[in-house]
C-alpha positions in Angstrom: -19.0 -34.2 -1.6 -18.2 -38.4 -3.6 -16.3 -40.5 -1.8 -13.4 -40.6 -4.0 -10.5 -43.1 -3.3 -8.0 -41.5 -2.0 -4.9 -41.5 -4.7 -1.8 -43.4 -3.9 1.1 -41.8 -2.9 -0.4 -39.1 -0.3 -1.8 -38.9 3.0 -5.4 -39.3 4.1 -5.7 -35.5 4.4 -4.3 -34.8 0.8 -7.0 -32.2 -1.0 -9.1 -33.4 -3.9 -12.2 -31.3 -5.1 -14.3 -34.0 -4.7 -13.5 -34.6 -1.3 -14.6 -31.2 0.0 -15.9 -32.1 4.0 -18.8 -30.4 5.9 -17.9 -26.8 8.0 -19.2 -25.2 10.0 -20.4 -21.1 9.3 -17.9 -18.3 8.8 -17.8 -16.2 11.2 -20.2 -12.9 10.0 -18.0 -9.8 8.6 -15.9 -7.8 10.4 -16.6 -9.3 13.6 -12.5 -11.2 13.6 -10.9 -9.8 11.1 -11.3 -8.8 7.6 -13.8 -11.5 6.1 -14.8 -9.4 2.7 -14.9 -5.8 4.1 -14.8 -2.8 1.1 -11.4 -3.7 -0.2 -12.8 -7.1 -1.7 -14.3 -6.9 -4.9 -14.4 -10.9 -5.3 -14.2 -14.3 -3.7 -13.4 -16.5 -6.6 -15.0 -19.9 -6.5 -13.4 -23.6 -5.6 -13.2 -25.8 -8.5 -14.3 -26.2 -12.7 -10.7 -25.7 -13.4 -9.8 -24.0 -16.5 -6.7 -25.6 -16.8 -4.8 -22.1 -17.3 -1.4 -20.8 -15.5 -0.6 -17.2 -15.1 1.6 -15.7 -17.8 3.1 -13.6 -15.2 6.1 -12.9 -12.7 8.0 -16.3 -12.3 5.6 -19.1 -14.2 5.6 -18.7 -17.2 7.7 -17.1 -20.0 10.5 -15.9 -17.5 14.6 -16.3 -17.4 15.1 -15.9 -13.7 14.3 -19.7 -13.1 16.6 -21.1 -16.3 19.3 -19.4 -14.7 19.3 -21.1 -11.1 18.1 -24.6 -13.2 21.6 -24.1 -14.6 23.7 -23.2 -11.7 22.4 -25.1 -9.2 21.6 -28.6 -11.4 18.4 -30.5 -10.5 19.2 -32.2 -7.3 20.1 -28.8 -5.3 17.7 -26.7 -7.5 14.5 -29.0 -5.7 15.5 -28.2 -2.2 15.9 -24.4 -3.1 13.2 -24.2 -5.1 10.2 -21.8 -4.0 8.0 -24.4 -5.0 8.4 -28.9 -5.7 6.6 -31.4 -5.8 5.3 -31.5 -2.0 5.3 -27.8 -0.7 4.8 -24.3 -2.2 6.1 -22.0 0.4 5.8 -19.3 1.3 8.5 -18.2 4.0 12.2 -17.5 3.1 14.8 -17.9 5.7 17.3 -16.3 5.0 20.9 -17.0 7.1 21.8 -12.7 6.6 22.5 -10.1 8.8 19.8 -7.8 9.5 22.9 -4.9 8.0 22.9 -7.7 4.7 19.5 -7.7 4.9 19.3 -3.3 4.9 22.7 -2.9 2.4 21.0 -5.4 0.5 16.9 -3.9 0.2 18.6 -0.1 -1.0 20.9 -1.5 -3.2 18.2 -3.2 -5.5 15.8 -0.9 -4.6 18.4 1.7 -6.6 19.9 -0.6 -9.3 16.2 -1.6 -10.7 14.9 1.8 -10.5 18.1 3.9 -12.5 18.4 0.3 -14.4 18.1 1.1 -18.8 16.5 -2.8 -18.4 12.8 -3.1 -16.7 10.9 -6.2 -15.9 11.4 -8.8 -18.5 13.7 -6.9 -20.4 12.1 -3.9 -21.5 12.6 -0.4 -20.6 13.3 0.7 -17.4 13.6 3.4 -15.5 17.0 4.7 -16.5 15.2 5.5 -20.2 12.9 7.5 -18.2 15.2 9.6 -16.3 17.9 10.2 -19.1 14.7 11.8 -21.0 13.6 14.2 -18.9 17.4 15.2 -18.5 17.7 15.1 -21.9 14.6 17.4 -22.2 16.8 20.2 -19.5 19.6 19.9 -21.4 18.5 21.6 -24.3 17.4 24.2 -22.2 21.3 24.7 -20.5 22.8 24.8 -24.6 21.0 28.6 -23.7 22.6 29.3 -20.1 26.0 27.3 -20.0 29.0 29.7 -20.7 30.1 26.1 -23.4 28.8 23.0 -24.6 30.3 20.9 -22.0 29.6 22.2 -19.5 25.8 22.0 -20.2 26.2 18.5 -21.3 27.4 17.4 -18.0 24.8 16.3 -16.4 23.5 14.3 -19.4 26.5 12.7 -19.3 26.6 12.1 -15.5 22.9 10.6 -16.0 23.9 8.4 -17.9 27.0 6.6 -16.3 24.8 6.5 -13.6 22.6 4.8 -15.1 24.1 2.6 -17.5 26.3 1.6 -13.8 22.7 0.8 -12.5 22.4 -1.3 -15.5 25.7 -3.4 -15.3 25.0 -4.1 -11.5 20.9 -4.9 -11.9 22.2 -7.5 -14.5 25.1 -8.4 -12.1 22.8 -9.6 -9.0 20.2 -11.0 -11.0 22.9 -13.9 -12.7 25.3 -13.9 -10.2 23.2 -13.7 -6.4 22.1 -16.8 -7.1 25.8 -17.9 -5.7 24.7 -16.1 -2.9 21.0 -17.2 -2.3 23.1 -21.2 -3.3 24.6 -21.4 1.0 22.2 -18.8 2.2 18.7 -19.0 0.7 16.5 -21.5 2.2 12.2 -21.7 1.9 11.1 -23.0 4.7 8.6 -26.1 5.1 6.6 -24.7 7.5 5.7 -21.9 5.7 3.8 -23.7 3.1 0.9 -24.6 1.0 1.7 -28.3 0.9 0.5 -30.8 -1.3 0.9 -34.0 -0.6 -1.1 -33.4 2.7 -3.4 -30.8 1.7 -2.2 -29.0 5.2 -1.2 -24.8 4.8 1.1 -24.6 7.2 2.0 -21.5 9.7 3.3 -19.9 12.2 -0.4 -19.5 13.6 -0.6 -23.8 13.3 -1.6 -26.1 10.3 -4.7 -25.8 8.5 -6.9 -27.6 5.4 -6.1 -25.7 2.8 -10.3 -25.6 2.1 -9.9 -23.5 4.8 -8.9 -20.8 2.9 -10.3 -18.8 0.4 -9.0 -16.4 -2.3 -10.2 -13.0 -2.8 -9.4 -10.3 -5.1 -8.0 -7.2 -3.0 -8.5 -3.6 -4.8 -6.7 -1.1 -3.6 -5.8 2.8 -5.0 -3.9 5.4 -4.3 -3.6 9.2 -4.1 -3.8 9.4 -7.9 -6.8 6.9 -8.9 -5.4 3.9 -9.7 -6.4 1.2 -8.7 -4.2 -2.3 -8.1 -5.3 -5.3 -7.1 -3.8 -8.3 -5.6 -4.6 -12.4 -5.1 -4.7 -13.7 -1.1 -5.2 -16.6 0.2 -6.8 -15.7 3.5 -7.9 -18.3 6.5 -12.0 -18.0 6.4 -11.8 -19.2 10.5 -10.2 -16.7 11.8 -10.8 -16.5 14.7 -8.7 -20.1 15.1 -6.0 -19.2 13.4 -4.6 -15.3 15.3 -1.3 -15.2 15.4 -0.4 -15.4 19.3 1.7 -12.0 19.3 -1.0 -10.0 17.0 -5.0 -10.9 18.6 -7.7 -10.1 16.9 -5.1 -7.7 14.5 -5.6 -9.5 11.0 -6.5 -13.2 9.8 -4.0 -15.1 8.2 -3.6 -14.8 5.0 -0.8 -15.2 2.5 -0.2 -13.1 -0.7 0.1 -14.4 -4.4 1.7 -12.0 -6.6 1.3 -11.9 -10.5 3.3 -8.9 -11.0 1.0 -6.4 -13.3 -1.8 -7.5 -15.4 -5.4 -7.8 -15.8 -7.6 -9.1 -12.7 -8.0 -12.5 -14.9 -4.8 -13.1 -14.0 -4.9 -12.7 -10.1 -8.0 -16.0 -11.3 -5.4 -18.2 -13.3 -3.2 -17.9 -9.9 -6.0 -19.4 -8.1 -6.6 -21.4 -10.5 -3.2 -22.9 -10.1 -2.8 -23.3 -6.8 -5.5 -25.3 -6.1 -4.7 -27.6 -9.4 -1.1 -28.0 -7.3 -2.6 -28.4 -4.0 -5.8 -31.5 -5.9 -4.3 -34.1 -5.8 -6.9 -35.4 -8.2 -5.4 -33.0 -10.5 -1.4 -33.6 -12.3 0.8 -30.7 -11.4 0.5 -26.9 -13.3 3.0 -27.2 -16.1 5.1 -24.5 -15.7 9.2 -24.6 -16.4 9.2 -24.0 -12.1 7.8 -27.5 -12.0 8.8 -29.6 -14.8 12.1 -31.2 -13.2 9.7 -33.0 -10.1 7.1 -33.7 -12.6 8.5 -37.4 -12.3 7.9 -37.2 -8.6 5.0 -36.8 -8.2 2.2 -39.9 -8.3 -0.9 -38.2 -10.3 1.6 -36.4 -12.9 4.1 -39.6 -12.8 0.7 -41.4 -14.5 -0.6 -38.6 -16.5 2.5 -38.0 -18.0 2.6 -41.6 -19.2 -0.7 -41.7 -20.5 0.6 -39.8 -23.0 -1.9 -36.7 -21.8 0.7 -33.7 -21.1 1.0 -34.4 -24.4 4.4 -32.0 -24.3 8.3 -33.9 -24.0 9.4 -34.3 -21.0 12.5 -31.7 -21.4 9.9 -28.6 -23.1 10.4 -26.2 -21.1 14.0 -26.5 -20.5 14.6 -27.2 -23.6 12.5 -24.1 -25.2 14.2 -21.3 -22.5 18.3 -22.5 -23.4 17.3 -22.1 -27.2 14.9 -19.0 -26.8 15.9 -15.2 -26.6 14.3 -12.4 -23.9 12.7 -11.0 -27.1 10.6 -14.3 -27.7 10.0 -14.7 -24.5 8.2 -11.6 -24.3 6.5 -12.5 -27.4 5.9 -16.1 -25.6 4.7 -14.3 -22.6 2.5 -11.6 -24.3 0.5 -13.9 -26.4 0.2 -16.5 -23.3 -1.4 -13.0 -21.7 -4.1 -13.4 -24.1 -4.9 -16.6 -23.8 -5.4 -16.0 -19.6 -7.5 -13.1 -20.9 -9.4 -14.7 -23.2 -10.5 -17.6 -20.5 -14.0 -18.2 -19.8 -13.2 -17.6 -15.8 -16.6 -15.6 -14.7 -19.9 -17.3 -14.0 -18.8 -21.2 -13.0 -20.7 -23.2 -9.9 -18.5 -23.1 -6.4 -18.3 -26.1 -5.3 -17.5 -24.6 -1.5 -21.1 -23.3 -1.8 -22.1 -27.1 -1.1 -20.2 -27.6 2.0 -20.0 -23.9 3.8 -23.7 -22.9 5.0 -23.8 -20.0 3.7 -21.8 -19.5 2.0 -22.9 -18.7 -1.7 -25.1 -15.4 -0.1 -22.2 -13.4 -0.3 -19.7 -12.8 -3.8 -22.7 -15.3 -5.5 -22.5 -12.7 -9.2 -19.4 -11.2 -11.0 -18.4 -10.2 -14.3 -19.2 -12.2 -17.5 -15.9 -10.9 -18.0 -13.7 -10.8 -15.4 -11.3 -8.2 -16.3 -14.6 -5.4 -15.9 -14.1 -5.4 -11.7 -11.6 -2.5 -12.8 -14.0 -0.8 -14.4 -17.3 -1.1 -12.4 -19.0 0.9 -11.6 -17.5 4.2 -13.6 -18.8 2.0 -16.5 -21.6 -0.4 -17.6 -20.7 -3.6 -17.1 -23.5 -6.8 -16.8 -22.7 -8.9 -13.6 -24.0 -12.8 -14.1 -24.6 -15.0 -11.4 -22.6 -18.4 -10.3 -25.0 -21.0 -10.5 -25.5 -24.2 -8.1 -23.4 -26.7 -8.7 -23.6 -30.7 -9.1 -22.0 -32.9 -7.0 -21.6 -34.9 -10.8 -19.9 -31.8 -11.8 -16.0 -32.3 -12.1 -13.0 -30.3 -12.0 -11.6 -29.7 -15.7 -7.8 -31.8 -16.3 -5.9 -29.3 -17.2 -6.1 -28.9 -21.4 -2.0 -30.2 -23.1 -0.3 -27.2 -25.0 
């Protein structure tokens, strides 16, 4: 790796893709916890950023962040946000009782299950349940003594689902008033940009000691589910004191439902977030803090962002949920069309034996979901060279 100068404003341990040091070989598979076992269908490459952020969950075109920002204000939002210019927290420290946690879980479960409103403003489970009862009502009309008694079950279901819809909307819009004083994102379990460290209860480890995997699971009906796992490469050094070798240190990054390409985009965004040679990812939750990060501030002041300083805030202030869904769908197509497959892996230069596994992947990474049931063309990753540098995030 090249010996590039450390950008000002960051600690000496801060991560950049062109300064990955030489490291030890990983332990053999299956010897020290889960490391590339049969459920891991892909290990994602390091470096060579595409500069495309995931379109789902809460990163782009979802209005929950804006409600929090408006209520809290920029100053409080910085500390209570899951992600800011210094750390991407992965643990919530709530000052609430176990009874409240229990009641809240079931409240959220039933109101979200029975609500007419679904994720992103779509249709929720209430429509499905109401539809089933409505179909059964037709049969009740022939068996019931009166029309009133036949329509009673449908009326009850509509009333319950309607109440759940109201309660879900109130939870989404008003729960932040409670969380502001009780929900605290931890600085002790987080991906820290300025130090380049991943902090956890097992210890603090350099970001370059972690690898990203697409993990596949299936239910009894054969439906596949794909998750992005960021896992410590050397589990012998990150065992939990109370767990022994029960499992390696790993973090899950959800991207809601969607394509495997969305998981690639999440890893791309996390890597750029940690790489201090790159500006902060241009997502709504980070926009209020761009001027606080040295690299991003210089990037924006040079006019490279190509957007107004309050682009995301202005967008969310004027669009409705229908327009956000349209923008989200368009961006999802951009994520799927990005050239995720067959990129060089910079980590192969730094970890002996690293390139001996997971070197082939489909040209279209979404084809992982179809292999081996369909004919999928796998290609080898080309070797990385020291002259190659990650690409900057392009303005959109």
